[in-house]
Structure formats: structure tokens, C-alpha cells
C-alpha positions as CSV (number, residue, x, y, z in Angstrom):
1,M,-25.7,9.1,4.4
2,S,-21.9,8.5,4.6
3,K,-19.8,9.8,1.7
4,P,-17.1,7.9,-0.2
5,I,-13.8,8.7,1.4
6,L,-11.8,6.5,-1.0
7,E,-12.5,5.0,-4.4
8,L,-10.5,2.6,-6.6
9,R,-11.8,2.5,-10.1
10,D,-10.6,-0.3,-12.4
11,V,-7.2,-0.4,-10.7
12,Q,-4.6,-2.6,-12.2
13,T,-1.0,-3.2,-11.1
14,V,1.8,-5.0,-12.9
15,V,5.1,-6.0,-11.3
16,N,8.4,-7.1,-12.9
17,K,7.4,-5.4,-16.1
18,G,9.3,-6.3,-19.2
19,T,10.8,-9.5,-17.7
20,A,9.9,-13.2,-17.8
21,N,8.4,-12.7,-14.3
22,E,5.9,-10.0,-15.3
23,T,2.8,-10.5,-13.3
24,T,-0.5,-8.6,-13.0
25,I,-1.3,-8.5,-9.3
26,L,-4.4,-6.3,-9.1
27,K,-6.8,-7.0,-12.0
28,G,-9.3,-4.2,-12.3
29,I,-10.1,-3.6,-8.7
30,N,-13.3,-1.5,-8.1
31,L,-13.8,-0.5,-4.5
32,T,-15.8,2.3,-2.8
33,I,-15.0,3.0,0.9
34,N,-17.4,5.2,2.8
35,E,-16.6,7.2,5.9
36,G,-16.8,5.1,9.0
37,N,-16.3,1.7,7.2
38,F,-14.2,-0.8,9.2
39,I,-13.3,-3.3,6.6
40,T,-11.6,-6.6,7.3
41,I,-9.7,-8.2,4.4
42,V,-8.9,-11.9,3.9
43,G,-7.4,-14.0,1.1
44,T,-4.8,-16.6,0.3
45,N,-1.1,-15.7,0.0
46,G,-0.6,-13.9,-3.3
47,A,-4.2,-12.8,-3.5
48,G,-3.1,-9.1,-3.6
49,K,-3.9,-7.9,-0.1
50,S,-0.5,-6.2,0.6
51,T,-0.4,-4.9,-3.0
52,L,-3.8,-3.3,-2.5
53,F,-2.4,-1.5,0.6
54,N,0.7,-0.5,-1.2
55,V,-1.3,1.0,-4.0
56,I,-3.6,2.8,-1.5
57,G,-0.6,4.0,0.5
58,G,1.2,5.4,-2.6
59,N,4.4,3.3,-2.4
60,L,3.3,1.3,-5.4
61,G,2.0,2.9,-8.6
62,V,-0.9,1.7,-10.7
63,D,-0.7,0.8,-14.4
64,A,-4.3,1.5,-15.1
65,G,-7.3,3.0,-13.3
66,Q,-7.8,5.8,-10.7
67,I,-7.7,6.3,-7.0
68,L,-9.8,9.1,-5.5
69,H,-9.7,10.6,-2.0
70,S,-12.9,12.5,-1.2
71,G,-13.5,12.9,-4.9
72,V,-10.0,14.2,-5.7
73,D,-7.8,12.1,-8.0
74,I,-4.7,11.0,-6.1
75,T,-3.5,8.3,-8.5
76,K,-0.2,10.0,-9.1
77,S,0.4,11.5,-5.6
78,S,3.3,10.3,-3.6
79,E,3.5,8.2,-0.5
80,E,4.6,11.4,1.4
81,Q,1.7,13.4,0.1
82,R,-0.8,10.8,1.3
83,T,0.5,10.9,4.9
84,A,-1.6,14.1,5.2
85,F,-4.7,11.9,5.3
86,L,-3.6,8.3,5.6
87,A,-1.7,6.2,8.2
88,R,-0.5,2.6,8.2
89,V,0.5,0.1,10.9
90,F,2.7,-2.7,9.6
91,Q,3.1,-6.3,10.8
92,D,6.6,-5.7,12.2
93,P,6.5,-3.9,15.5
94,K,9.9,-2.3,14.7
95,L,8.4,-0.3,11.8
96,G,6.7,3.0,12.4
97,T,8.6,4.0,15.5
98,A,12.0,5.6,16.2
99,P,13.9,3.2,18.6
100,R,16.2,5.7,20.3
101,M,13.4,8.2,21.0
102,T,11.2,7.8,24.1
103,V,7.5,6.8,23.9
104,A,6.5,10.4,24.5
105,E,8.9,11.7,21.9
106,N,7.5,9.3,19.3
107,M,4.0,10.4,20.0
108,L,5.0,14.0,19.7
109,L,6.5,13.2,16.4
110,A,3.2,11.7,15.3
111,T,1.4,15.0,15.9
112,K,3.3,16.4,13.0
113,R,2.4,13.7,10.5
114,G,1.7,15.1,7.1
115,E,2.9,18.6,8.1
116,R,5.9,20.6,7.0
117,R,8.5,20.5,9.8
118,H,9.8,23.7,11.4
119,L,12.4,24.4,14.1
120,V,10.1,25.2,17.0
121,H,10.0,24.3,20.7
122,R,9.1,20.6,21.2
123,Q,6.3,21.3,23.7
124,L,6.8,17.7,25.1
125,K,5.9,18.6,28.7
126,A,2.7,20.4,27.6
127,N,1.5,17.2,25.8
128,L,2.8,14.6,28.3
129,A,-0.5,14.3,30.3
130,R,-2.5,13.8,27.1
131,F,0.0,11.2,25.7
132,T,-0.1,9.3,29.0
133,E,-3.9,9.2,29.0
134,L,-3.9,7.9,25.4
135,A,-1.2,5.3,26.2
136,A,-3.4,4.0,29.1
137,T,-6.1,3.1,26.7
138,M,-3.8,0.3,25.3
139,N,-4.2,-1.6,28.7
140,N,-0.7,-3.0,28.6
141,G,1.3,-0.7,30.9
142,L,2.6,1.6,28.1
143,E,1.5,4.7,30.1
144,K,4.2,3.8,32.7
145,R,7.0,3.9,30.1
146,M,6.6,7.3,28.6
147,T,10.3,8.2,29.2
148,T,11.5,4.8,28.0
149,A,13.4,4.4,24.7
150,T,11.0,2.7,22.3
151,G,13.6,0.1,21.4
152,A,13.4,-1.2,25.0
153,L,9.7,-1.9,24.9
154,S,8.2,-5.3,24.4
155,G,6.9,-6.2,21.0
156,G,3.3,-5.7,22.1
157,Q,3.9,-2.3,23.6
158,R,5.9,-1.2,20.6
159,Q,3.1,-2.2,18.3
160,A,0.5,-0.5,20.5
161,L,2.7,2.7,20.3
162,S,2.7,2.3,16.5
163,F,-1.1,2.1,16.5
164,L,-1.4,5.1,18.8
165,M,0.9,7.1,16.5
166,A,-1.1,6.2,13.4
167,T,-4.4,7.2,15.0
168,L,-3.2,10.3,16.9
169,K,-4.3,12.7,14.2
170,R,-7.5,10.8,13.3
171,P,-6.5,10.0,9.7
172,D,-9.1,9.8,7.0
173,I,-7.9,6.3,6.2
174,L,-6.2,3.8,8.5
175,L,-4.4,0.8,7.0
176,L,-3.8,-2.1,9.4
177,D,-1.5,-4.5,7.7
178,E,-1.7,-7.7,9.8
179,H,-0.7,-5.5,12.7
180,T,-1.2,-8.2,15.3
181,A,0.3,-11.2,13.4
182,A,3.8,-11.0,15.1
183,L,2.3,-11.0,18.6
184,D,1.4,-13.8,21.0
185,P,-2.3,-14.7,21.2
186,H,-3.0,-12.8,24.4
187,T,-1.2,-9.6,23.3
188,S,-2.8,-9.9,19.9
189,L,-6.3,-10.1,21.4
190,N,-5.6,-7.1,23.7
191,L,-4.4,-5.0,20.8
192,L,-7.4,-6.0,18.6
193,H,-9.8,-5.0,21.4
194,A,-8.0,-1.6,21.7
195,T,-8.0,-1.2,18.0
196,N,-11.7,-1.8,17.8
197,E,-12.5,0.6,20.6
198,R,-10.4,3.4,19.0
199,I,-11.9,3.0,15.6
200,T,-15.4,2.9,17.0
201,H,-14.9,5.8,19.4
202,D,-13.2,8.1,16.9
203,H,-15.4,6.9,13.9
204,L,-12.3,6.1,11.9
205,T,-12.3,4.6,8.4
206,A,-10.1,1.5,8.5
207,L,-9.0,-1.5,6.5
208,M,-7.5,-4.4,8.3
209,I,-5.7,-7.4,6.6
210,T,-5.9,-10.6,8.7
211,H,-5.2,-14.3,8.2
212,H,-7.5,-15.2,11.1
213,L,-11.0,-15.7,9.7
214,E,-12.5,-15.5,13.2
215,D,-11.0,-12.0,13.6
216,A,-12.3,-11.0,10.2
217,L,-15.8,-12.1,11.3
218,T,-15.6,-10.5,14.8
219,Y,-14.4,-7.1,13.8
220,G,-15.6,-4.5,11.4
221,N,-18.9,-3.8,9.6
222,R,-17.7,-5.1,6.2
223,L,-15.5,-8.0,4.9
224,L,-13.7,-8.4,1.6
225,V,-12.4,-11.6,0.1
226,L,-9.5,-11.1,-2.3
227,Q,-8.8,-13.9,-4.7
228,N,-6.3,-13.8,-7.6
229,G,-6.1,-10.0,-7.7
230,Q,-9.8,-9.4,-7.6
231,I,-12.6,-8.8,-5.0
232,K,-14.5,-12.1,-5.0
233,A,-16.9,-11.2,-2.2
234,D,-18.0,-8.1,-0.3
235,F,-20.0,-8.8,2.8
236,R,-21.6,-6.0,4.9
237,G,-24.4,-5.4,7.4
238,P,-26.6,-8.4,8.2
239,E,-25.0,-10.5,5.5
240,K,-21.6,-10.2,7.3
241,Q,-23.2,-10.9,10.7
242,E,-24.6,-14.2,9.4
243,L,-21.3,-15.3,7.9
244,T,-19.5,-18.3,9.5
245,V,-15.9,-19.5,9.3
246,E,-17.1,-22.5,7.3
247,K,-18.7,-20.3,4.7
248,L,-15.5,-18.3,4.4
249,Y,-13.4,-21.4,4.0
250,H,-15.1,-22.1,0.6
251,Y,-13.1,-19.2,-0.8
252,F,-9.8,-20.9,0.2
253,E,-10.6,-24.2,-1.4
254,D,-8.9,-25.2,-4.7
């Protein structure tokens, strides 16, 4: 039986505290994520999806409740500390990569995620064959651009690189924050296929925010619906497989 890799217990988050705009975003979230879960997350704008990721990622604190990683309380640990076991891919392809460094150099940098940095030989040549093989799994020609500055890549290639960098060290938790939303439909579909293959092959634990209900139904083994800062539905197994877009739409009606 799989073990809980991440737990949120009665998590509450308030923004703009002490002002007229004070708002409670997350309202007592309880969520247990087991190893190997691939969870898709949907909800209206303002439902709390990005806030949930910010809280898990450590760049937004909680005002009540606990967050546990493999049973260890990480509620007060920093964003930097959490990079030892957590990786995130953002919507913007420009985030997560260094534009002046080559594709191979960016991937080498990703091998040091969560580690203390030391002045040692780069070992770029020794890793180039492995990096090229990994880049080829993206099916978008990235493997032919290993010595190209990342800033010169297409948006799809740069986002594929961000995804590769996030998964290179097989993080305990992978957060995909609408990581295909800024891409054209063909490129988006290609990256989604590659994403699913990598998560499945490496048995990664992942959460993916998406505004496309079809994608939420197609990918993953579990689906969460966030509404007004709370989890309104948690579909998994056969129940998720039987879901339809029409049934999901009910959660978006006024």
C-alpha cells in the first residue's frame, strides 16, 4: 500500500492581513497525497489553485494548520529547503531556466537542485550523452539544440526543458502549474503526452493545475475540484474514469 508523501491538515491562508482587502483564500484544506498519485486540479479563477501550490511550495506561509512531508512537519520550512524534495513548473516558459546558459548547462544545473553548491569541475561532457537522450524524449527536437542558449529556444522547447529540469532528480513532489497554458494546442498536447509518460515511467507523485476539463479527465488517477478555497470533490479510480465534462461543469455553475 502506498504511503502518504504529503499531507495538508486544516490549512488556512489569509492574504492582505490587517487591511480592508483581507481575504481568507484557503479555508481549512485537508488533503492526503500518496506516493504515485497523479492529481489533476480544476476550479474557477480565485478558487485557490495557485495559492494551494504556493503553500505547498513554501513561498506562501499558512496561518493555521500543518503541512507534512513523509510524516515530517514542514509547515515553517522555507521555499529553498523544500527544493530538496519538491520541483515546480510554471505557466511562463521563461521561468525555471537561465536564458544565457545552454540547454545542456541548464540540465547540469538541475542535477544540483536542493544541494549545497561547491566549486567543482562541471562534468558537462560526461553528462552530455545522458542529457541528449533525455531531451529526445520530449519529441520536439530539443536534443538537437543542446549547445543552444536557452533564450533562443521556442516557447515549447523552453517549457519542455523546464519540465526536464524539474524531473531530472525525480522529486518526491512535482507541481505543474498550468505548464502548457501558454503554448499552442499542438505543442501543448505534445508536452502533455511527454509529461504523462515521464510521470508514469518514473512513478512520480504530481499535481497538475489545468483549465481544460478534458485534460483533467484524460490525465492522472485522481481529480480535485477546488471551489471558494475548499476541496469540493475528490474523484479517484473508477469514479474518475466514469466522469464526463458535463458532470464537471456542474461545479462551475453559479
